[in-house]
Phi, psi and omega in degrees: 000138177283144181216140177235129180246148177056051179238160177282129178228156172226160175300136181300332179292345178275352182274137173252124180260130176221104186063231179266003181262154178232142183224155167231164176252114180272132180280127177241135178076183181220163176057227181292341181266008181290131175227168180236124180256119178290123187232127178286135179231157173255124183257162179233233183291148177227143174256011181091346178242308178246153180229138180289137174252114182274326179200161177117324176222167177244172180296339180281341181288141175259129185251135177290144176286190183296148178291133177266133180253125180290154179301333182278346177290141180218137179294341179290337182270001185260000000 
């Protein structure tokens, strides 16, 4: 089994997959000035819960968790 020690990881649910690319949303600012910057990352090993980030963000970056979808949202309306 492959294993990586002392690496940067984020919850796999925070990753957005688009084709062969992977992204996270980095939190910028605070309070009313809080924004989210979509940032391309290179991923590595995953244990199904957390996934290794090889490049794109640093340990100092704060990453938004998974997007919550309201019950009223529907793919038919998109």
